[in-house]
C-alpha positions as CSV (number, residue, x, y, z in Angstrom):
1,M,-0.1,-5.2,-21.9
2,F,3.5,-5.8,-22.3
3,I,4.9,-9.0,-23.8
4,N,8.6,-9.8,-22.8
5,S,10.2,-11.2,-26.0
6,V,13.0,-13.1,-24.2
7,Q,11.0,-15.0,-21.7
8,N,7.5,-14.6,-23.3
9,I,6.0,-13.6,-20.0
10,S,2.7,-11.4,-20.0
11,F,3.2,-8.5,-17.5
12,K,0.1,-6.5,-17.0
13,G,1.6,-3.5,-15.5
14,I,1.7,-2.0,-11.9
15,I,-0.9,-0.8,-9.4
16,D,0.9,0.7,-6.4
17,T,-1.5,0.5,-3.5
18,H,0.4,2.8,-1.1
19,V,1.4,6.3,-2.1
20,H,1.2,9.8,-0.6
21,T,1.0,13.4,-1.4
22,G,1.5,16.1,1.3
23,H,4.0,17.6,3.5
24,W,6.9,15.4,4.9
25,Y,10.5,15.6,5.7
26,K,13.4,15.6,3.3
27,Q,16.8,15.4,4.3
28,G,16.2,17.2,7.5
29,E,14.0,19.8,6.1
30,S,10.5,20.1,7.8
31,G,7.3,20.3,5.8
32,Y,8.7,19.5,2.4
33,Y,5.8,19.2,0.0
34,Y,5.3,16.2,-2.3
35,G,2.6,16.8,-4.8
36,K,1.3,15.5,-8.0
37,N,4.1,16.9,-10.0
38,F,6.4,14.6,-8.0
39,T,4.4,11.3,-8.4
40,D,3.6,12.1,-12.0
41,N,7.4,11.0,-12.8
42,F,6.5,7.4,-11.9
43,K,4.1,7.3,-14.6
44,A,6.9,6.6,-17.2
45,P,7.6,3.0,-18.0
46,L,10.2,1.6,-15.7
47,R,13.4,0.7,-17.3
48,N,14.8,-2.3,-15.3
49,T,18.1,-2.1,-16.8
50,S,20.3,-3.2,-13.8
51,G,20.2,-6.9,-14.4
52,T,22.9,-8.7,-16.4
53,S,21.8,-12.4,-16.2
54,E,19.0,-14.0,-17.7
55,A,17.3,-14.3,-14.3
56,D,17.7,-10.6,-13.8
57,T,16.6,-9.4,-17.1
58,F,13.5,-11.3,-17.8
59,T,11.4,-8.0,-16.7
60,R,13.3,-5.7,-18.8
61,N,11.2,-3.2,-20.5
62,T,7.9,-4.8,-19.4
63,D,7.1,-2.5,-16.4
64,R,4.7,0.4,-16.3
65,V,2.8,2.1,-13.4
66,D,-0.9,2.2,-14.4
67,N,-2.3,3.5,-11.0
68,M,-1.3,4.8,-7.6
69,L,-3.6,4.5,-4.6
70,V,-2.9,7.7,-2.9
71,S,-3.7,9.3,0.5
72,D,-2.9,12.7,1.9
73,L,-0.1,13.3,4.7
74,D,-1.5,16.7,5.6
75,V,-4.8,15.1,6.8
76,M,-2.7,12.8,9.0
77,S,-0.6,15.5,10.5
78,E,-1.1,18.1,13.2
79,E,0.5,21.1,11.6
80,Y,-1.4,21.0,8.3
81,Y,-4.6,19.2,9.4
82,R,-7.7,21.3,8.2
83,G,-10.4,18.7,9.2
84,E,-11.6,15.6,7.5
85,F,-13.8,17.3,4.9
86,F,-11.7,20.2,4.0
87,G,-8.4,18.3,4.2
88,N,-9.6,15.5,1.9
89,E,-11.3,17.9,-0.4
90,D,-8.1,20.0,-0.7
91,F,-6.2,16.9,-1.5
92,L,-8.8,15.7,-4.1
93,K,-8.3,18.9,-5.9
94,T,-4.7,18.7,-6.2
95,L,-5.0,15.5,-8.2
96,E,-6.9,17.3,-10.9
97,E,-9.2,14.3,-11.6
98,D,-6.3,12.4,-13.0
99,P,-7.4,8.8,-13.5
100,F,-3.8,7.8,-12.8
101,Y,-4.6,8.4,-8.9
102,V,-7.1,6.5,-7.0
103,P,-7.6,8.6,-3.7
104,L,-8.2,7.0,-0.2
105,A,-9.9,9.4,2.2
106,V,-7.9,9.8,5.5
107,C,-9.9,9.5,8.5
108,R,-9.3,10.9,11.9
109,P,-11.4,9.3,14.6
110,D,-9.1,10.8,17.2
111,K,-10.1,14.3,16.2
112,T,-13.8,13.4,15.5
113,N,-14.4,11.2,18.6
114,G,-15.8,8.6,16.1
115,D,-18.2,11.1,14.5
116,T,-18.3,10.4,10.7
117,K,-20.3,13.4,9.6
118,D,-17.5,15.2,7.7
119,I,-16.5,11.9,6.0
120,E,-20.1,11.3,5.0
121,K,-20.4,15.0,3.9
122,L,-17.3,14.3,1.7
123,L,-18.5,11.2,0.2
124,E,-21.9,12.7,-0.7
125,K,-20.3,15.8,-2.5
126,Y,-17.8,13.5,-4.2
127,P,-19.8,10.1,-4.6
128,K,-17.3,8.7,-7.1
129,S,-13.9,10.2,-6.1
130,F,-12.7,8.0,-3.3
131,A,-11.9,4.2,-3.4
132,G,-11.4,3.6,0.4
133,F,-10.3,4.8,3.8
134,K,-6.8,5.3,5.2
135,F,-6.2,5.2,9.0
136,H,-2.8,5.9,10.8
137,P,-3.1,4.6,14.3
138,E,0.5,5.6,15.2
139,A,0.1,9.3,13.9
140,M,-3.1,9.7,15.8
141,N,-1.8,7.7,18.9
142,L,-5.1,5.9,18.9
143,P,-5.0,2.2,19.4
144,A,-6.3,0.4,16.3
145,D,-8.9,-1.5,18.3
146,D,-10.3,1.7,19.9
147,C,-14.1,1.9,19.6
148,R,-13.8,5.3,17.8
149,Y,-12.9,3.5,14.6
150,E,-16.1,1.4,14.6
151,P,-18.5,4.1,13.0
152,Y,-15.8,4.5,10.2
153,M,-15.8,0.8,9.8
154,K,-19.6,0.8,9.7
155,L,-19.6,3.3,7.0
156,A,-16.9,1.4,5.0
157,Q,-19.1,-1.6,5.1
158,E,-21.9,0.4,3.6
159,K,-19.8,1.8,0.9
160,N,-17.9,-1.3,0.1
161,F,-14.7,0.4,0.9
162,P,-11.6,-1.2,1.7
163,C,-9.7,0.1,4.8
164,M,-6.0,0.6,4.9
165,F,-4.2,0.7,8.2
166,H,-0.6,1.8,8.9
167,S,0.4,-1.5,10.8
168,E,3.4,-2.2,13.0
169,G,4.3,-5.5,15.0
170,E,2.9,-4.0,18.2
171,G,1.9,-0.8,19.8
172,V,-1.0,1.4,18.9
173,S,-0.6,0.2,15.3
174,G,-0.1,-3.3,16.3
175,V,-1.4,-6.1,13.9
176,R,-3.3,-7.9,16.5
177,A,-5.2,-4.6,17.5
178,I,-6.0,-4.2,13.7
179,Y,-7.1,-7.9,13.5
180,N,-9.4,-7.5,16.7
181,L,-11.2,-4.5,15.0
182,A,-11.4,-6.3,11.6
183,K,-13.0,-9.3,13.3
184,K,-15.9,-7.0,14.3
185,F,-16.4,-6.2,10.5
186,P,-15.6,-9.4,8.7
187,N,-16.9,-8.0,5.5
188,V,-14.8,-5.1,5.3
189,P,-11.4,-5.6,3.5
190,V,-8.7,-4.4,6.0
191,I,-5.2,-3.8,4.6
192,L,-2.2,-4.2,6.9
193,A,0.1,-1.6,5.4
194,H,3.7,-2.5,5.6
195,M,2.6,-6.0,6.6
196,G,3.6,-5.0,10.3
197,A,6.5,-2.4,9.8
198,G,9.6,-3.2,11.9
199,G,11.6,-6.0,10.3
200,A,11.3,-9.7,10.1
201,F,10.0,-10.2,13.6
202,C,7.0,-7.8,13.1
203,H,6.5,-9.0,9.7
204,Q,6.1,-12.6,11.2
205,K,3.4,-11.2,13.5
206,A,1.5,-9.9,10.6
207,I,1.8,-13.2,8.8
208,D,0.5,-14.9,12.0
209,V,-2.6,-12.9,12.2
210,F,-3.1,-13.0,8.4
211,E,-2.9,-16.9,8.6
212,E,-5.1,-16.9,11.6
213,S,-7.7,-14.8,9.9
214,L,-7.7,-17.3,6.9
215,K,-7.8,-20.4,9.0
216,N,-10.8,-19.2,11.0
217,D,-12.3,-17.2,8.4
218,N,-13.2,-14.4,10.7
219,A,-11.7,-11.2,9.1
220,N,-10.9,-10.2,5.5
221,L,-7.2,-9.1,6.0
222,Y,-4.9,-8.2,3.2
223,V,-1.3,-7.2,3.4
224,D,0.8,-4.6,1.3
225,L,4.4,-5.1,0.7
226,S,5.7,-1.7,1.2
227,W,9.1,-1.8,3.3
228,V,9.0,-5.6,3.6
229,D,12.4,-7.3,3.4
230,W,14.6,-4.2,3.1
231,E,18.2,-3.7,3.7
232,N,20.4,-0.4,4.1
233,G,17.5,1.6,2.9
234,L,16.9,-0.2,-0.3
235,P,14.9,-3.6,-1.1
236,S,16.7,-6.6,-0.6
237,F,17.4,-9.3,-3.2
238,E,16.3,-12.2,-0.8
239,K,12.7,-11.8,0.6
240,P,12.1,-14.3,3.2
241,S,9.0,-12.6,4.7
242,V,7.6,-12.2,1.2
243,K,8.2,-15.8,0.7
244,K,6.3,-16.8,4.0
245,V,3.3,-14.7,3.3
246,I,3.1,-16.0,-0.4
247,D,3.3,-19.5,0.9
248,V,0.4,-18.9,3.5
249,A,-1.7,-17.4,0.8
250,L,-1.1,-20.4,-1.5
251,Q,-2.0,-22.7,1.2
252,Y,-5.4,-21.0,1.9
253,D,-6.2,-19.9,-1.7
254,A,-5.8,-16.3,-0.8
255,L,-3.1,-15.0,-3.2
256,D,-5.3,-12.2,-4.0
257,H,-5.0,-10.7,-0.6
258,I,-1.2,-9.6,-1.3
259,L,-0.7,-6.1,-2.9
260,F,2.4,-4.4,-4.2
261,A,3.0,-1.1,-2.5
262,T,6.0,1.4,-2.0
263,D,4.9,4.2,0.4
264,T,6.2,6.7,-2.3
265,P,7.5,9.4,-1.8
266,L,8.9,8.3,1.7
267,G,12.4,7.0,2.2
268,C,14.4,6.1,-0.9
269,F,11.3,6.8,-3.1
270,G,11.9,10.7,-2.6
271,E,12.5,11.6,1.1
272,N,16.0,10.1,1.5
273,P,17.7,8.7,-1.6
274,E,20.0,5.7,-0.8
275,G,22.9,4.1,-2.5
276,G,23.4,6.9,-5.2
277,K,19.9,6.0,-6.6
278,S,17.3,8.5,-7.7
279,P,13.7,8.0,-6.5
280,L,12.8,6.4,-9.9
281,E,15.9,4.1,-9.8
282,A,15.0,3.0,-6.4
283,Y,11.5,2.2,-7.5
284,E,12.6,0.2,-10.3
285,L,14.7,-1.7,-8.0
286,S,11.9,-2.4,-5.8
287,V,9.8,-3.8,-8.7
288,E,12.6,-5.8,-10.4
289,T,13.9,-7.5,-7.1
290,L,10.3,-8.5,-6.3
291,Q,9.6,-9.8,-9.8
292,N,12.9,-11.7,-9.9
293,F,12.2,-13.1,-6.6
294,I,8.9,-14.5,-7.6
295,K,10.6,-16.0,-10.9
296,R,13.2,-17.8,-8.9
297,N,10.9,-19.2,-6.2
298,Y,7.6,-19.8,-8.1
299,P,8.8,-21.1,-11.6
300,E,5.5,-23.1,-12.1
301,N,3.0,-20.3,-11.4
302,Y,5.2,-17.2,-11.3
303,N,3.0,-15.4,-14.0
304,E,-0.1,-15.6,-11.9
305,I,1.7,-14.7,-8.7
306,L,3.4,-11.9,-10.6
307,N,0.4,-10.3,-12.1
308,G,-1.8,-11.0,-9.0
309,I,0.5,-9.1,-6.6
310,F,1.4,-6.2,-9.0
311,H,-1.9,-5.6,-10.7
312,D,-4.9,-7.8,-10.5
313,N,-5.4,-8.2,-6.7
314,A,-5.6,-4.3,-6.4
315,A,-7.7,-3.9,-9.6
316,K,-10.2,-6.2,-8.1
317,L,-10.1,-4.9,-4.6
318,F,-10.4,-1.3,-5.6
319,D,-12.5,-1.9,-8.7
320,I,-10.0,-0.1,-11.0
């Protein structure tokens, strides 16, 4: 644990709940590979040296990345897909049993037609290696409320696995479709990754279903904050959508359902550097803008909110 000497803030560290390895595009180049050697760079303590005012420097030298929840892009792709078992096994081996990484098994119900035998075989061979499932309805072109997801959700329920879904405001990855599926399995934690990607209007749709699930107590929805409140390819200083979801969570005593995430190495975190910032500098900016936003807006309980979103909620959810 780090203790900030200026503001006397206890900051436990960072668990990033949305990270990838595998092939992706980099500045127009097809199939660029991001492996462990890339994400290992984020293990170093973050510097947070850009702030100059007291409000912007309270987090200085207090940040470290403790763990990354990681899933593999190749298993989501068409070009590099080798099946659920072999693809996820190959991915697992690249992590070299490094405890910094907490793997999520990528599931492809579009390919298996809902047959979970390969995922079950994977979990039998590596019973303690995976912490949950990852689904990307958009990449599969398979609506999130399709019945082919249901056998995987049943398996997740048996294994006590959280399920992360790429989510957007509407379409095959629409938050309403994910919510419809989650309601059938109310004991399974379902993460709306990106909190409904697509800007403020889409984020509001995610917040609406999140609040509806809390009000009706009929699904166990979480949100991750990757790409929420972004401007010109970098995290924004003001965070109206984050403010809305925190306020909803506080109203329903569900602060533990909000997770810090980045989607590294996509966008400014590797794929497409922005504003002259390196991937690590962009990561630092993502951390410090959220930390300082919490301090400005929740001065009475910012330490609880800060550590919950950045660390404790993920540690509890994924048993880290």
